[in-house]
Structure formats: structure tokens, C-alpha cells
C-alpha positions as YAML, in Angstrom:
chain: A
units: angstrom
residues:
- id: 1
  name: MET
  ca: [-10.13, 21.57, -15.08]
- id: 2
  name: PRO
  ca: [-7.37, 18.95, -15.42]
- id: 3
  name: VAL
  ca: [-6.40, 16.81, -12.47]
- id: 4
  name: VAL
  ca: [-2.91, 17.51, -11.20]
- id: 5
  name: VAL
  ca: [-1.12, 14.52, -9.69]
- id: 6
  name: ARG
  ca: [1.84, 15.42, -7.57]
- id: 7
  name: PRO
  ca: [4.72, 13.02, -7.09]
- id: 8
  name: LEU
  ca: [4.58, 11.20, -3.78]
- id: 9
  name: ALA
  ca: [7.35, 11.43, -1.21]
- id: 10
  name: PRO
  ca: [9.40, 8.23, -0.86]
- id: 11
  name: GLU
  ca: [8.05, 7.68, 2.69]
- id: 12
  name: THR
  ca: [4.47, 7.96, 1.42]
- id: 13
  name: LYS
  ca: [5.17, 5.43, -1.32]
- id: 14
  name: ARG
  ca: [6.65, 3.05, 1.25]
- id: 15
  name: ASN
  ca: [3.63, 3.43, 3.50]
- id: 16
  name: TYR
  ca: [1.25, 2.70, 0.63]
- id: 17
  name: THR
  ca: [3.30, -0.36, -0.31]
- id: 18
  name: ASP
  ca: [3.17, -1.66, 3.27]
- id: 19
  name: ASP
  ca: [-0.62, -1.13, 3.38]
- id: 20
  name: TYR
  ca: [-1.14, -2.93, 0.06]
- id: 21
  name: CYS
  ca: [0.96, -5.87, 1.25]
- id: 22
  name: LEU
  ca: [-1.10, -6.15, 4.43]
- id: 23
  name: PHE
  ca: [-4.33, -6.09, 2.42]
- id: 24
  name: PHE
  ca: [-3.08, -8.67, -0.07]
- id: 25
  name: ASP
  ca: [-1.94, -10.94, 2.78]
- id: 26
  name: PHE
  ca: [-5.37, -10.52, 4.38]
- id: 27
  name: LEU
  ca: [-7.04, -11.58, 1.14]
- id: 28
  name: TRP
  ca: [-4.62, -14.47, 0.62]
- id: 29
  name: GLY
  ca: [-5.43, -15.76, 4.11]
- id: 30
  name: ARG
  ca: [-9.05, -15.95, 3.03]
- id: 31
  name: GLY
  ca: [-8.26, -17.78, -0.19]
- id: 32
  name: LYS
  ca: [-8.74, -14.73, -2.43]
- id: 33
  name: THR
  ca: [-6.56, -12.90, -4.92]
- id: 34
  name: TRP
  ca: [-6.49, -9.14, -5.39]
- id: 35
  name: ARG
  ca: [-8.75, -9.59, -8.43]
- id: 36
  name: GLU
  ca: [-11.39, -11.11, -6.16]
- id: 37
  name: ALA
  ca: [-11.36, -8.20, -3.69]
- id: 38
  name: THR
  ca: [-14.78, -6.70, -2.98]
- id: 39
  name: ALA
  ca: [-16.10, -3.71, -1.05]
- id: 40
  name: ASP
  ca: [-17.20, -6.14, 1.69]
- id: 41
  name: GLY
  ca: [-13.69, -7.58, 1.83]
- id: 42
  name: LEU
  ca: [-12.23, -4.11, 2.17]
- id: 43
  name: ARG
  ca: [-14.63, -3.34, 5.03]
- id: 44
  name: ASP
  ca: [-13.66, -6.64, 6.71]
- id: 45
  name: PHE
  ca: [-9.99, -5.71, 6.34]
- id: 46
  name: GLU
  ca: [-10.58, -2.26, 7.83]
- id: 47
  name: ASP
  ca: [-12.43, -3.82, 10.78]
- id: 48
  name: TRP
  ca: [-9.69, -6.41, 11.30]
- id: 49
  name: GLN
  ca: [-6.93, -3.82, 11.02]
- id: 50
  name: THR
  ca: [-8.44, -1.25, 13.41]
- id: 51
  name: ARG
  ca: [-10.91, -2.96, 15.77]
- id: 52
  name: SER
  ca: [-10.73, -6.75, 15.83]
- id: 53
  name: LEU
  ca: [-9.44, -8.28, 19.04]
- id: 54
  name: ARG
  ca: [-8.16, -11.16, 16.88]
- id: 55
  name: ASN
  ca: [-5.50, -8.79, 15.52]
- id: 56
  name: PRO
  ca: [-2.83, -8.10, 18.17]
- id: 57
  name: ARG
  ca: [-1.25, -5.40, 15.95]
- id: 58
  name: ARG
  ca: [-4.21, -3.09, 15.36]
- id: 59
  name: VAL
  ca: [-3.62, 0.38, 13.94]
- id: 60
  name: GLY
  ca: [-5.38, 3.68, 14.45]
- id: 61
  name: GLY
  ca: [-8.37, 4.62, 12.31]
- id: 62
  name: SER
  ca: [-6.47, 7.37, 10.51]
- id: 63
  name: ARG
  ca: [-4.15, 4.80, 9.01]
...
């Protein structure tokens, strides 16, 4: 069965773009480029974004 990809709403695209920018900034702050991103780095980002007390602008887990 073929995969059907539906167009994303403009707001969804904007939200994805914001999330990617945050992740890329997170990597940059650790001296990494997006090509050097790893699964561990993604887990670190998720922890920083949702739980770390070092991040004063944490977001909810569903984000």
C-alpha cells in the first residue's frame, strides 16, 4: 500500500521550523552541526527542553 503524505497546515510547518531551529541551536551550543547529531544528542535535547532546571523556558512533553 502506498504511503500518502498530506500537505501540512501553515501553522504546523511553522511549529516544525521553530522546533528544528531550537534543536540546531542546541547542537551549535555544544559545538556540533546537524550532520553530527546522534540519538544521544536528541535524547539530551529532549531532556533539556522538557525537564532540565537549567532551561527556564521548558515545554510540555507533548511538544
